[in-house]
PDB file as gemmi writes it, atoms N, CA and C in Angstrom:
CRYST1    1.000    1.000    1.000  90.00  90.00  90.00 P 1                      
ATOM      1  N   MET A   1      -9.366 -21.320  11.535  1.00  0.00           N  
ATOM      2  CA  MET A   1     -10.333 -20.423  11.983  1.00  0.00           C  
ATOM      3  C   MET A   1     -10.458 -18.997  11.764  1.00  0.00           C  
ATOM      4  N   LEU A   2      -9.199 -18.306  12.368  1.00  0.00           N  
ATOM      5  CA  LEU A   2      -8.535 -17.026  11.617  1.00  0.00           C  
ATOM      6  C   LEU A   2      -8.572 -16.693  10.190  1.00  0.00           C  
ATOM      7  N   TYR A   3      -8.703 -17.721   9.616  1.00  0.00           N  
ATOM      8  CA  TYR A   3      -8.473 -17.231   8.102  1.00  0.00           C  
ATOM      9  C   TYR A   3      -9.962 -17.272   7.408  1.00  0.00           C  
ATOM     10  N   THR A   4     -10.930 -18.157   7.830  1.00  0.00           N  
ATOM     11  CA  THR A   4     -11.803 -17.847   8.261  1.00  0.00           C  
ATOM     12  C   THR A   4     -12.505 -16.515   7.952  1.00  0.00           C  
ATOM     13  N   GLY A   5     -12.248 -16.300   8.844  1.00  0.00           N  
ATOM     14  CA  GLY A   5     -12.744 -14.755   9.555  1.00  0.00           C  
ATOM     15  C   GLY A   5     -12.143 -13.444   8.819  1.00  0.00           C  
ATOM     16  N   ILE A   6     -10.911 -13.940   8.383  1.00  0.00           N  
ATOM     17  CA  ILE A   6     -10.474 -12.452   7.278  1.00  0.00           C  
ATOM     18  C   ILE A   6     -11.253 -12.575   6.377  1.00  0.00           C  
ATOM     19  N   VAL A   7     -10.810 -14.186   5.347  1.00  0.00           N  
ATOM     20  CA  VAL A   7     -11.451 -14.234   4.382  1.00  0.00           C  
ATOM     21  C   VAL A   7     -13.177 -13.915   4.467  1.00  0.00           C  
ATOM     22  N   ILE A   8     -14.151 -13.126   5.222  1.00  0.00           N  
ATOM     23  CA  ILE A   8     -15.449 -13.042   5.457  1.00  0.00           C  
ATOM     24  C   ILE A   8     -15.139 -11.457   5.491  1.00  0.00           C  
ATOM     25  N   TYR A   9     -14.347 -11.022   6.427  1.00  0.00           N  
ATOM     26  CA  TYR A   9     -14.372  -9.779   6.962  1.00  0.00           C  
ATOM     27  C   TYR A   9     -13.891  -8.993   5.995  1.00  0.00           C  
ATOM     28  N   ALA A  10     -12.862  -9.349   5.314  1.00  0.00           N  
ATOM     29  CA  ALA A  10     -12.031  -8.234   4.230  1.00  0.00           C  
ATOM     30  C   ALA A  10     -13.255  -7.926   2.662  1.00  0.00           C  
ATOM     31  N   PRO A  11     -13.971  -8.274   2.566  1.00  0.00           N  
ATOM     32  CA  PRO A  11     -14.739  -8.102   1.226  1.00  0.00           C  
ATOM     33  C   PRO A  11     -15.823  -7.251   1.737  1.00  0.00           C  
ATOM     34  N   ALA A  12     -16.371  -7.594   3.484  1.00  0.00           N  
ATOM     35  CA  ALA A  12     -17.364  -7.277   4.488  1.00  0.00           C  
ATOM     36  C   ALA A  12     -16.555  -5.783   4.577  1.00  0.00           C  
ATOM     37  N   LEU A  13     -15.267  -5.489   4.689  1.00  0.00           N  
ATOM     38  CA  LEU A  13     -14.881  -3.703   5.059  1.00  0.00           C  
ATOM     39  C   LEU A  13     -14.424  -3.056   3.825  1.00  0.00           C  
ATOM     40  N   ILE A  14     -14.947  -3.802   2.796  1.00  0.00           N  
ATOM     41  CA  ILE A  14     -14.939  -3.057   1.616  1.00  0.00           C  
ATOM     42  C   ILE A  14     -16.525  -2.630   1.056  1.00  0.00           C  
ATOM     43  N   LEU A  15     -16.786  -3.558   1.414  1.00  0.00           N  
ATOM     44  CA  LEU A  15     -18.311  -3.178   1.049  1.00  0.00           C  
ATOM     45  C   LEU A  15     -19.227  -2.315   2.085  1.00  0.00           C  
ATOM     46  N   ASN A  16     -18.907  -1.768   3.642  1.00  0.00           N  
ATOM     47  CA  ASN A  16     -18.828  -0.920   4.659  1.00  0.00           C  
ATOM     48  C   ASN A  16     -18.323   0.256   3.636  1.00  0.00           C  
ATOM     49  N   GLN A  17     -17.080   0.112   3.525  1.00  0.00           N  
ATOM     50  CA  GLN A  17     -16.742   0.999   3.004  1.00  0.00           C  
ATOM     51  C   GLN A  17     -16.982   2.090   1.798  1.00  0.00           C  
ATOM     52  N   VAL A  18     -17.835   1.497   0.747  1.00  0.00           N  
ATOM     53  CA  VAL A  18     -17.912   1.549  -0.613  1.00  0.00           C  
ATOM     54  C   VAL A  18     -19.714   1.967   0.013  1.00  0.00           C  
ATOM     55  N   THR A  19     -20.127   1.300   0.838  1.00  0.00           N  
ATOM     56  CA  THR A  19     -21.842   1.617   0.556  1.00  0.00           C  
ATOM     57  C   THR A  19     -22.244   1.999   2.103  1.00  0.00           C  
ATOM     58  N   GLY A  20     -21.486   2.519   2.772  1.00  0.00           N  
ATOM     59  CA  GLY A  20     -21.906   3.082   4.094  1.00  0.00           C  
ATOM     60  C   GLY A  20     -22.211   1.966   4.894  1.00  0.00           C  
ATOM     61  N   LEU A  21     -22.776   0.716   4.641  1.00  0.00           N  
ATOM     62  CA  LEU A  21     -23.273  -0.329   5.212  1.00  0.00           C  
ATOM     63  C   LEU A  21     -22.795  -0.829   6.651  1.00  0.00           C  
ATOM     64  N   ASP A  22     -23.563  -0.481   7.748  1.00  0.00           N  
ATOM     65  CA  ASP A  22     -23.194  -1.173   8.906  1.00  0.00           C  
ATOM     66  C   ASP A  22     -22.157  -2.370   9.008  1.00  0.00           C  
ATOM     67  N   ILE A  23     -21.070  -2.315   9.370  1.00  0.00           N  
ATOM     68  CA  ILE A  23     -19.900  -3.191   9.105  1.00  0.00           C  
ATOM     69  C   ILE A  23     -20.688  -4.561   9.482  1.00  0.00           C  
ATOM     70  N   TRP A  24     -21.293  -4.952  10.630  1.00  0.00           N  
ATOM     71  CA  TRP A  24     -22.188  -5.734  11.318  1.00  0.00           C  
ATOM     72  C   TRP A  24     -22.891  -6.330   9.661  1.00  0.00           C  
ATOM     73  N   ALA A  25     -23.807  -5.721   9.610  1.00  0.00           N  
ATOM     74  CA  ALA A  25     -25.143  -6.026   8.120  1.00  0.00           C  
ATOM     75  C   ALA A  25     -23.786  -6.372   6.829  1.00  0.00           C  
ATOM     76  N   SER A  26     -22.607  -5.655   6.913  1.00  0.00           N  
ATOM     77  CA  SER A  26     -21.901  -6.051   5.701  1.00  0.00           C  
ATOM     78  C   SER A  26     -21.150  -7.845   6.146  1.00  0.00           C  
ATOM     79  N   LEU A  27     -20.715  -7.952   7.280  1.00  0.00           N  
ATOM     80  CA  LEU A  27     -20.332  -9.033   7.599  1.00  0.00           C  
ATOM     81  C   LEU A  27     -21.381 -10.220   7.272  1.00  0.00           C  
ATOM     82  N   LEU A  28     -23.085  -9.766   7.860  1.00  0.00           N  
ATOM     83  CA  LEU A  28     -23.875 -10.715   7.584  1.00  0.00           C  
ATOM     84  C   LEU A  28     -24.019 -11.010   6.116  1.00  0.00           C  
ATOM     85  N   SER A  29     -24.391 -10.007   5.565  1.00  0.00           N  
ATOM     86  CA  SER A  29     -24.722 -10.678   3.758  1.00  0.00           C  
ATOM     87  C   SER A  29     -23.912 -11.100   3.218  1.00  0.00           C  
ATOM     88  N   THR A  30     -22.421 -10.818   3.290  1.00  0.00           N  
ATOM     89  CA  THR A  30     -21.178 -11.330   3.214  1.00  0.00           C  
ATOM     90  C   THR A  30     -21.543 -12.858   3.190  1.00  0.00           C  
ATOM     91  N   GLY A  31     -21.751 -13.109   4.480  1.00  0.00           N  
ATOM     92  CA  GLY A  31     -21.541 -14.489   5.156  1.00  0.00           C  
ATOM     93  C   GLY A  31     -22.780 -15.334   4.497  1.00  0.00           C  
ATOM     94  N   VAL A  32     -23.757 -14.915   4.504  1.00  0.00           N  
ATOM     95  CA  VAL A  32     -25.149 -15.199   3.276  1.00  0.00           C  
ATOM     96  C   VAL A  32     -24.960 -15.445   2.152  1.00  0.00           C  
ATOM     97  N   ILE A  33     -24.473 -14.353   1.462  1.00  0.00           N  
ATOM     98  CA  ILE A  33     -24.402 -14.569   0.102  1.00  0.00           C  
ATOM     99  C   ILE A  33     -23.503 -15.623  -0.418  1.00  0.00           C  
ATOM    100  N   CYS A  34     -21.965 -15.711   0.606  1.00  0.00           N  
ATOM    101  CA  CYS A  34     -21.238 -16.932   0.079  1.00  0.00           C  
ATOM    102  C   CYS A  34     -21.996 -18.077   0.135  1.00  0.00           C  
ATOM    103  N   THR A  35     -22.574 -18.289   1.439  1.00  0.00           N  
ATOM    104  CA  THR A  35     -23.336 -19.534   1.810  1.00  0.00           C  
ATOM    105  C   THR A  35     -24.106 -20.172   0.662  1.00  0.00           C  
ATOM    106  N   LEU A  36     -25.285 -19.213   0.480  1.00  0.00           N  
ATOM    107  CA  LEU A  36     -26.342 -19.434  -0.784  1.00  0.00           C  
ATOM    108  C   LEU A  36     -25.554 -19.765  -2.127  1.00  0.00           C  
ATOM    109  N   TYR A  37     -24.532 -18.616  -2.203  1.00  0.00           N  
ATOM    110  CA  TYR A  37     -23.690 -19.209  -3.520  1.00  0.00           C  
ATOM    111  C   TYR A  37     -22.764 -20.645  -3.719  1.00  0.00           C  
ATOM    112  N   THR A  38     -22.963 -20.908  -2.696  1.00  0.00           N  
ATOM    113  CA  THR A  38     -22.068 -22.339  -2.460  1.00  0.00           C  
ATOM    114  C   THR A  38     -22.882 -23.439  -2.665  1.00  0.00           C  
ATOM    115  N   THR A  39     -24.264 -23.291  -1.513  1.00  0.00           N  
ATOM    116  CA  THR A  39     -25.043 -24.443  -1.785  1.00  0.00           C  
ATOM    117  C   THR A  39     -25.888 -24.268  -2.914  1.00  0.00           C  
ATOM    118  N   VAL A  40     -26.120 -23.487  -3.619  1.00  0.00           N  
ATOM    119  CA  VAL A  40     -27.206 -23.109  -4.653  1.00  0.00           C  
ATOM    120  C   VAL A  40     -26.029 -23.955  -5.652  1.00  0.00           C  
ATOM    121  N   GLY A  41     -24.752 -23.492  -5.536  1.00  0.00           N  
ATOM    122  CA  GLY A  41     -23.938 -23.973  -7.225  1.00  0.00           C  
ATOM    123  C   GLY A  41     -23.432 -24.894  -6.768  1.00  0.00           C  
ATOM    124  N   GLY A  42     -23.202 -25.485  -5.602  1.00  0.00           N  
ATOM    125  CA  GLY A  42     -22.148 -26.120  -5.240  1.00  0.00           C  
ATOM    126  C   GLY A  42     -20.729 -26.650  -5.375  1.00  0.00           C  
ATOM    127  N   MET A  43     -19.966 -26.622  -5.019  1.00  0.00           N  
ATOM    128  CA  MET A  43     -18.336 -26.552  -5.390  1.00  0.00           C  
ATOM    129  C   MET A  43     -18.293 -26.582  -6.374  1.00  0.00           C  
ATOM    130  N   LYS A  44     -19.020 -27.267  -7.653  1.00  0.00           N  
ATOM    131  CA  LYS A  44     -18.719 -27.270  -9.281  1.00  0.00           C  
ATOM    132  C   LYS A  44     -18.637 -25.320  -9.514  1.00  0.00           C  
ATOM    133  N   ALA A  45     -19.609 -24.768  -8.929  1.00  0.00           N  
ATOM    134  CA  ALA A  45     -19.723 -22.878  -9.571  1.00  0.00           C  
ATOM    135  C   ALA A  45     -18.873 -23.033  -8.513  1.00  0.00           C  
ATOM    136  N   VAL A  46     -18.124 -23.015  -7.505  1.00  0.00           N  
ATOM    137  CA  VAL A  46     -16.842 -22.642  -6.715  1.00  0.00           C  
ATOM    138  C   VAL A  46     -15.543 -22.416  -7.450  1.00  0.00           C  
ATOM    139  N   VAL A  47     -15.500 -23.808  -7.970  1.00  0.00           N  
ATOM    140  CA  VAL A  47     -13.837 -23.855  -8.882  1.00  0.00           C  
ATOM    141  C   VAL A  47     -14.024 -23.428 -10.072  1.00  0.00           C  
ATOM    142  N   TRP A  48     -15.046 -22.814 -10.784  1.00  0.00           N  
ATOM    143  CA  TRP A  48     -15.199 -22.191 -11.956  1.00  0.00           C  
ATOM    144  C   TRP A  48     -15.725 -20.885 -11.856  1.00  0.00           C  
ATOM    145  N   THR A  49     -15.238 -20.037 -10.705  1.00  0.00           N  
ATOM    146  CA  THR A  49     -15.716 -19.086 -10.461  1.00  0.00           C  
ATOM    147  C   THR A  49     -14.368 -19.172  -9.952  1.00  0.00           C  
ATOM    148  N   ASP A  50     -13.294 -19.800  -9.472  1.00  0.00           N  
ATOM    149  CA  ASP A  50     -11.736 -19.195  -8.881  1.00  0.00           C  
ATOM    150  C   ASP A  50     -11.098 -20.201 -10.451  1.00  0.00           C  
ATOM    151  N   VAL A  51     -11.453 -20.823 -11.553  1.00  0.00           N  
ATOM    152  CA  VAL A  51     -10.703 -20.534 -12.723  1.00  0.00           C  
ATOM    153  C   VAL A  51     -10.802 -19.155 -13.058  1.00  0.00           C  
ATOM    154  N   PHE A  52     -12.005 -18.924 -13.346  1.00  0.00           N  
ATOM    155  CA  PHE A  52     -12.276 -17.241 -14.127  1.00  0.00           C  
ATOM    156  C   PHE A  52     -11.435 -16.815 -13.165  1.00  0.00           C  
ATOM    157  N   GLN A  53     -11.168 -16.569 -11.998  1.00  0.00           N  
ATOM    158  CA  GLN A  53     -10.425 -15.675 -11.294  1.00  0.00           C  
ATOM    159  C   GLN A  53      -8.703 -15.714 -11.626  1.00  0.00           C  
ATOM    160  N   VAL A  54      -8.674 -16.354 -11.825  1.00  0.00           N  
ATOM    161  CA  VAL A  54      -7.152 -17.309 -12.035  1.00  0.00           C  
ATOM    162  C   VAL A  54      -6.780 -16.479 -13.488  1.00  0.00           C  
ATOM    163  N   VAL A  55      -8.060 -16.687 -14.509  1.00  0.00           N  
ATOM    164  CA  VAL A  55      -7.889 -16.469 -16.002  1.00  0.00           C  
ATOM    165  C   VAL A  55      -7.747 -15.020 -15.964  1.00  0.00           C  
ATOM    166  N   VAL A  56      -8.545 -14.032 -15.573  1.00  0.00           N  
ATOM    167  CA  VAL A  56      -8.553 -12.445 -15.285  1.00  0.00           C  
ATOM    168  C   VAL A  56      -7.270 -12.262 -14.513  1.00  0.00           C  
ATOM    169  N   MET A  57      -6.857 -13.074 -13.589  1.00  0.00           N  
ATOM    170  CA  MET A  57      -5.604 -12.527 -12.906  1.00  0.00           C  
ATOM    171  C   MET A  57      -4.270 -12.105 -13.850  1.00  0.00           C  
ATOM    172  N   LEU A  58      -3.992 -13.846 -14.596  1.00  0.00           N  
ATOM    173  CA  LEU A  58      -2.651 -14.065 -15.386  1.00  0.00           C  
ATOM    174  C   LEU A  58      -2.692 -12.913 -16.253  1.00  0.00           C  
ATOM    175  N   SER A  59      -4.368 -12.822 -16.979  1.00  0.00           N  
ATOM    176  CA  SER A  59      -4.506 -11.619 -18.355  1.00  0.00           C  
ATOM    177  C   SER A  59      -4.004 -10.396 -17.692  1.00  0.00           C  
ATOM    178  N   GLY A  60      -4.303 -10.036 -16.823  1.00  0.00           N  
ATOM    179  CA  GLY A  60      -3.849  -9.163 -16.119  1.00  0.00           C  
ATOM    180  C   GLY A  60      -2.216  -8.596 -16.204  1.00  0.00           C  
ATOM    181  N   PHE A  61      -1.646 -10.172 -15.521  1.00  0.00           N  
ATOM    182  CA  PHE A  61      -0.329  -9.816 -15.413  1.00  0.00           C  
ATOM    183  C   PHE A  61       0.611  -9.816 -16.711  1.00  0.00           C  
ATOM    184  N   TRP A  62      -0.376 -10.665 -17.650  1.00  0.00           N  
ATOM    185  CA  TRP A  62       0.591 -10.378 -18.558  1.00  0.00           C  
ATOM    186  C   TRP A  62       0.342  -9.296 -19.759  1.00  0.00           C  
ATOM    187  N   VAL A  63      -0.526  -9.040 -19.516  1.00  0.00           N  
ATOM    188  CA  VAL A  63      -0.849  -7.400 -20.132  1.00  0.00           C  
ATOM    189  C   VAL A  63       0.303  -6.313 -19.487  1.00  0.00           C  
ATOM    190  N   ILE A  64       0.130  -6.017 -18.483  1.00  0.00           N  
ATOM    191  CA  ILE A  64       1.240  -5.117 -17.513  1.00  0.00           C  
ATOM    192  C   ILE A  64       2.612  -5.914 -18.188  1.00  0.00           C  
ATOM    193  N   LEU A  65       2.623  -6.724 -17.989  1.00  0.00           N  
ATOM    194  CA  LEU A  65       4.192  -6.944 -18.551  1.00  0.00           C  
ATOM    195  C   LEU A  65       4.472  -6.587 -19.929  1.00  0.00           C  
ATOM    196  N   ALA A  66       3.624  -7.265 -20.736  1.00  0.00           N  
ATOM    197  CA  ALA A  66       3.590  -6.196 -22.269  1.00  0.00           C  
ATOM    198  C   ALA A  66       3.761  -5.016 -21.849  1.00  0.00           C  
ATOM    199  N   ARG A  67       2.751  -4.726 -21.627  1.00  0.00           N  
ATOM    200  CA  ARG A  67       2.444  -3.378 -21.956  1.00  0.00           C  
ATOM    201  C   ARG A  67       3.890  -2.590 -21.213  1.00  0.00           C  
ATOM    202  N   GLY A  68       5.059  -2.959 -19.947  1.00  0.00           N  
ATOM    203  CA  GLY A  68       6.036  -2.324 -19.186  1.00  0.00           C  
ATOM    204  C   GLY A  68       6.700  -2.597 -20.297  1.00  0.00           C  
ATOM    205  N   THR A  69       6.781  -3.890 -21.024  1.00  0.00           N  
ATOM    206  CA  THR A  69       8.654  -4.177 -21.882  1.00  0.00           C  
ATOM    207  C   THR A  69       7.980  -3.240 -22.819  1.00  0.00           C  
ATOM    208  N   VAL A  70       6.983  -2.759 -23.838  1.00  0.00           N  
ATOM    209  CA  VAL A  70       7.014  -2.207 -24.726  1.00  0.00           C  
ATOM    210  C   VAL A  70       7.100  -0.577 -24.822  1.00  0.00           C  
ATOM    211  N   LEU A  71       6.528  -0.335 -23.260  1.00  0.00           N  
ATOM    212  CA  LEU A  71       6.973   1.146 -22.986  1.00  0.00           C  
ATOM    213  C   LEU A  71       8.791   1.156 -22.513  1.00  0.00           C  
ATOM    214  N   MET A  72       9.032   0.020 -22.314  1.00  0.00           N  
ATOM    215  CA  MET A  72      10.868   0.621 -22.173  1.00  0.00           C  
ATOM    216  C   MET A  72      11.909   0.023 -23.301  1.00  0.00           C  
ATOM    217  N   GLY A  73      10.690  -0.440 -24.033  1.00  0.00           N  
ATOM    218  CA  GLY A  73      11.864  -0.588 -25.352  1.00  0.00           C  
ATOM    219  C   GLY A  73      12.266  -1.369 -26.073  1.00  0.00           C  
ATOM    220  N   GLY A  74      11.314  -2.743 -25.341  1.00  0.00           N  
ATOM    221  CA  GLY A  74      11.564  -4.161 -25.291  1.00  0.00           C  
ATOM    222  C   GLY A  74      12.285  -4.675 -24.457  1.00  0.00           C  
ATOM    223  N   PRO A  75      12.457  -6.061 -24.821  1.00  0.00           N  
ATOM    224  CA  PRO A  75      12.942  -7.503 -23.813  1.00  0.00           C  
ATOM    225  C   PRO A  75      13.926  -6.564 -23.538  1.00  0.00           C  
ATOM    226  N   TRP A  76      15.433  -6.707 -24.586  1.00  0.00           N  
ATOM    227  CA  TRP A  76      16.379  -6.414 -24.275  1.00  0.00           C  
ATOM    228  C   TRP A  76      17.134  -5.678 -23.732  1.00  0.00           C  
ATOM    229  N   ASN A  77      15.708  -4.121 -24.151  1.00  0.00           N  
ATOM    230  CA  ASN A  77      16.631  -3.194 -23.137  1.00  0.00           C  
ATOM    231  C   ASN A  77      15.883  -3.374 -21.383  1.00  0.00           C  
ATOM    232  N   VAL A  78      15.052  -3.994 -21.216  1.00  0.00           N  
ATOM    233  CA  VAL A  78      14.929  -4.438 -20.073  1.00  0.00           C  
ATOM    234  C   VAL A  78      15.579  -4.815 -19.280  1.00  0.00           C  
ATOM    235  N   LEU A  79      16.260  -5.835 -19.633  1.00  0.00           N  
ATOM    236  CA  LEU A  79      17.283  -6.838 -19.717  1.00  0.00           C  
ATOM    237  C   LEU A  79      18.770  -6.333 -18.831  1.00  0.00           C  
ATOM    238  N   SER A  80      18.969  -5.085 -19.642  1.00  0.00           N  
ATOM    239  CA  SER A  80      19.767  -4.194 -20.097  1.00  0.00           C  
ATOM    240  C   SER A  80      20.288  -3.311 -18.755  1.00  0.00           C  
ATOM    241  N   LEU A  81      19.090  -2.949 -18.625  1.00  0.00           N  
ATOM    242  CA  LEU A  81      18.404  -1.826 -17.800  1.00  0.00           C  
ATOM    243  C   LEU A  81      18.671  -2.471 -16.308  1.00  0.00           C  
ATOM    244  N   ALA A  82      18.187  -4.117 -16.078  1.00  0.00           N  
ATOM    245  CA  ALA A  82      18.065  -4.793 -14.722  1.00  0.00           C  
ATOM    246  C   ALA A  82      19.347  -5.168 -14.795  1.00  0.00           C  
ATOM    247  N   ARG A  83      20.305  -5.470 -15.594  1.00  0.00           N  
ATOM    248  CA  ARG A  83      21.476  -6.024 -15.210  1.00  0.00           C  
ATOM    249  C   ARG A  83      22.489  -4.598 -14.928  1.00  0.00           C  
ATOM    250  N   ASN A  84      22.313  -3.424 -15.522  1.00  0.00           N  
ATOM    251  CA  ASN A  84      22.988  -2.295 -15.435  1.00  0.00           C  
ATOM    252  C   ASN A  84      22.729  -1.873 -13.763  1.00  0.00           C  
ATOM    253  N   HIS A  85      21.556  -2.119 -13.327  1.00  0.00           N  
ATOM    254  CA  HIS A  85      21.131  -1.989 -11.940  1.00  0.00           C  
ATOM    255  C   HIS A  85      21.186  -2.662 -10.975  1.00  0.00           C  
ATOM    256  N   SER A  86      21.784  -3.612 -11.131  1.00  0.00           N  
ATOM    257  CA  SER A  86      22.122  -4.911 -10.257  1.00  0.00           C  
ATOM    258  C   SER A  86      20.480  -5.600  -9.859  1.00  0.00           C  
ATOM    259  N   ARG A  87      20.080  -5.507 -10.456  1.00  0.00           N  
ATOM    260  CA  ARG A  87      18.562  -6.077 -10.523  1.00  0.00           C  
ATOM    261  C   ARG A  87      18.606  -7.623 -10.486  1.00  0.00           C  
ATOM    262  N   ILE A  88      19.213  -7.968 -11.706  1.00  0.00           N  
ATOM    263  CA  ILE A  88      19.366  -9.490 -11.884  1.00  0.00           C  
ATOM    264  C   ILE A  88      21.135 -10.073 -11.859  1.00  0.00           C  
ATOM    265  N   ASN A  89      21.039 -11.143 -11.183  1.00  0.00           N  
ATOM    266  CA  ASN A  89      22.601 -11.148 -11.202  1.00  0.00           C  
ATOM    267  C   ASN A  89      22.435 -12.654 -11.707  1.00  0.00           C  
ATOM    268  N   LEU A  90      22.534 -13.371 -12.930  1.00  0.00           N  
ATOM    269  CA  LEU A  90      21.969 -14.699 -13.319  1.00  0.00           C  
ATOM    270  C   LEU A  90      23.691 -15.489 -13.340  1.00  0.00           C  
ATOM    271  N   MET A  91      24.380 -14.594 -12.515  1.00  0.00           N  
ATOM    272  CA  MET A  91      25.762 -15.586 -12.664  1.00  0.00           C  
ATOM    273  C   MET A  91      26.402 -15.822 -11.638  1.00  0.00           C  
ATOM    274  N   GLU A  92      25.682 -15.064 -10.661  1.00  0.00           N  
ATOM    275  CA  GLU A  92      25.335 -15.718  -8.768  1.00  0.00           C  
ATOM    276  C   GLU A  92      25.034 -16.326  -8.444  1.00  0.00           C  
TER     277      GLU A  92                                                      
END                                                                             
């Protein structure tokens, strides 16, 4: 029960802060939109939305990892810096 409340409240709070809409109106609109989306599209639509979200998040992760590695001078430099500052201990 608490999880569902948080899942509805978090986007409603964001909507409230961005648009200035009353928090109760934000909660109601978020709940109605999610219910309609699931009802009309079914669970198949929800699953495909989750797949798209995972692809976007993993793509962002890999882009940030690659960009950070390039900015630090390559993977060997990243590993040596991490080892020198006791960030990784592969032998322990």
